[in-house]
N, C-alpha and C positions, 0 to 999 in steps of 0.2 A: 461093197467097199466099206471098211470100218473107219470111223472117225475117232480120233483121240484128242482129248481136251485136258489141259491142266485144271486143277480144281478152282483156280481163281477166275477162269475164263468167263463163266456164266455169272459171276458176281459183278462184272464190270458194268458200270453205268456212267455215261458222260456226265461230268459235274458242271458243264456249260460255263456260265458266267462266274462260277466260284473257282474255276481252274486258275492256278497260280501262273500258268504259262498259256500258250494257245497253239493249236494246230492250224489256226487261221492266219498265222504270221510267219513269214520267213521261207515257206515252202511253196513251190509251184503246185497248183491244183490242176491236175489233168482231167479234162472233160471227155467222158466216153461219148461215142457217136450217138447212141440212143438218147442220152440226156441232152446233147446239143440239139438234136432234132426237136425235142420237146421245147427247149428254150427258144428255138426259132419260131415256135407257134404261140408263145406267150404274148398277149396283147398289152397295150398301154405303155406307160412310162417305164414300168418295171421290165417289160419285155425288151424295150429299147436299151435299157441299162445292161441287161444280160448280154445282148448281142454285141454291144459296143465293148464289153469287157473281155470277150473271147478273141484270141489271136493264135497264130501258129508260132511255136517257139523254134529255135534252130534245129531241134531234133525232129520237127514235124508234128509234135504233139499239139493238140488244141488245149490251151490253158487260159486261166484268168490272168489278165494284166494286173499286177499287184499295185496297190496304192502306195502312199507314202509310208515309210518305215516298213516296207515289204509286207503290208497287210493285205489280206483278201479284200477286194472292193465291197464284199457283201458282209463283212464283219462289222456289226453295228457298234455304236458308241456304248451300248449296254453290254457289249461282249457276247451278244447273241447273233445268230445267223439270220440275215434278211431273207434268204431263199427258203429256209425252214419256216420262217414266219409268214412269208407271202404265199408260198406254193405248197408247203407241207413237206414232211420228212421224206415221203416217197419220191420226191423230185430232186433230192440231193444227187449229185453225180456219184459214181461208184467210189471214187477216191474218198470223198467226205463221208459217205454212208458206211464204208467199211472200216476206216481208221478208228481205233488202233488194232483192229483184228487182222491177224496174219494167217494165211492158209498155205500149208506146205503139202503139195499133192505129189505123192510117190506112186501114183497110178493104182496100185492095189490096196493102198491105205492112205489116209490123209491125216496130218497132224495140224493142230491149231494152237496158236498162242496169241499174245498181245504184244504190241510194240512198246518197249521200255521207254521210248521217247515221249510217251503220254504220261503226265504226272500221276494221274489216278491209276493207270496201269502199273506204273513203277511202284506205287505204294502197295498194290496188291501183290506184285511179284516179289518184293523184298520183305513182305510180312507173312507170307503163306508157307507153312511147312508141309512136307509130303505132297507137294503140288503135282507131281508127275507119276504117281502110282498107277494111273490108268495106262501109261505108256509102256509098261513092262509087258513083254510078250506080244508086241505088235506083230500081226500076221503078215508075212511077206510071201505071197504065192508067186508062182512063176509069172514073169512079166517080160514082154518083148521090148520094153523101153530101156531096160538096164539088166545087168547080171543079178539075178535074184540071190545067188549064192554070196555075192559080194555084199548085197544089202543085209543078208542075215548076219554076215560077219560084222558089219558096222553096227547093227543093232546089239550084238553081243558085246562089242567094245564099249558101246555107250552104257550098257547096263553095268559093266565092270567099272567104268569111269564114275558113274553115279555112286556106286558103293564106296569108291575111294574118296570122293568128295564129301561124303557124309560120315566118314570115320571119326571117332571121338579123340582126335589128336589135333595139334595146332594146324591152322589153315596153311601155313607156309610148308609144312611137311606134306600135307595132302597134295598141294600143287606140284611139289617136286615128284611125288609118286605118279601124279597124272602126266607129268612131262616124260617120265620113264615109260609109262604105259603107251603113250602116243608113239614114241620111237619104236618100241617093240611091235606094236600093231602095224606100223608102217612097214617095218622089215618083213613081217609075216604076209602083208598084203601084196607088196611090190618087190620085195627083195632089197629095197634101198636101206642103207645104213645112214641114219640122220642124227646129228646132234641138235637137239631142239633148243635153240637159243632164243633170244628175245627180239622183238621188232626193233629196228633202228629208230632212234629219236628223230633222225632226219626225215623218215617217212611221214611222221606226224606234221612236220613243218610244210610238207608238200600238199597236204590235204586241203580240201575246200571247207570253209566254215561259214555257217549261216550268220553267226554273230562273232565278229572278229575279236571281241573282248574275251571270248572263251578260248581263243587260240593259245594265248600265253598261259592261261590256267591249265590247259591240258598238256601243253609241252613241258611246263614245269613239273607236272605230276608224272609225266613219262620219264623224266630225267632223275627223279628222286628214288631213293630206295623204297620198295613197296612197304606200305604201312598195313600189315595184315593182322596185327594183334588186337586192333579195335574193330568193332562192328563185324565180328567173325560170323555171326548168324546171318546177317544181311548179305555179306560178301559170299558166303556159301550158296545162298539162294540165287545170287547173281550169277555165280559160276554155273550152277545147274541150269539156269535160264538160257545162258549162251550155249551150253552144251546141247540142250534139247532143240535149240533153234538152228544150230549150224552144223553139227557133226555129220548128219546124214547128207549134207551137200557133197561129201566126199564120194558119193555114188557117181558123180559126174567127173570129178577131178582125180579121184583115187589118191587124194592127198589128205590123210588124217591129221597130219601135224599142223597144217595151217589153221583150222578152226580151234584146235587145242591151244596153240600158241596165242591166238587172239584172245581166247578165254582167260588164260593165265595172266597175260600182260594187262588185259583190261580190268580184271579184278584188282590188280595192284594199283593201276592208275586211278580207278574210282576210289579205292581205299585212301590214296593220298589226297585226292580232291576232298573227300569227306572229312579227313582229319583236319584239313585247313578250314573248311567251311562250317563244320559241325553238323552237316545235314546230309546223311547218306542217300536219302531218296532223291533230293535235288541234285546231288552229285551224279548219281547213276542216270537220272533222266537227262541232264545236260549233256553228259558224255554221249549217251545214245543218240540224242537229237542231232548232235554235231557230227558224229561218226557213222552211225548206222543208217541214217535216213538218206544218205547219198550213195547211189550205186557205185560211183567212182571211188569213194572212200572204201567201201566194203570190198571192191575188187582189189584194191591195193593191199588191204590188211588181211583179208581172208582168202582171197582167190589168186594172190600173186604167185 
């Protein structure tokens, strides 16, 4: 099996207490069974605190009970992790040890990326050119898990889409060409004739948000005309990021248009948020944290 990495992947280092946000606040931390078994063996007051913090959520996952302001109970006042400090990095649960690293396993090859919801990852993603050169020519051998011919078709569509997104013309024109490409590819794949419109603003009102103060910011950005003439380089890198993260998900759904529509709409939304705030990296990270870190949200926007 071959593994593919964007160039920024190995540059990532957690900036810990210097982070302007935190993955230790707002999200449920799922504890894998092996780590919980170890936590059950920890002696003393810290062991008691570990065991008292873990419970089963409505989905049956074992998670930490969040403290006030939705903080992880082991996130210290110095913005460092008490588990890391007391037990060592090797005893973090899989959720904490892996974030923001993302693995996309396609059986015969695996692609890796970083979660845009992490501020430091967002900085790398939005500042790195030619990040996906290693992804060209991904090897798709025969696979019993999916139709290898369809995967080869999706890889070819993705390569064409990457070329469109990096053409030396205004970003708005590139996105319209990408919209056309998606409709043509969908017709070739399934025979469906689809007019690729935009996501309804009402859908964004139905989503769940970690921080309710971000709901109105995002909905306002959804309703505004996309601001694509500013931050073109960063928005282009953002579009490429979402394309490489989501397009191959069509191997399961056979829906090429959904991830492309999400990409196009999201680039415009982040562009609007950045124009208002003046900070493209913070805008992209906030949008991703609120939208992508929820399975329910991504199901509605990408897989519906």
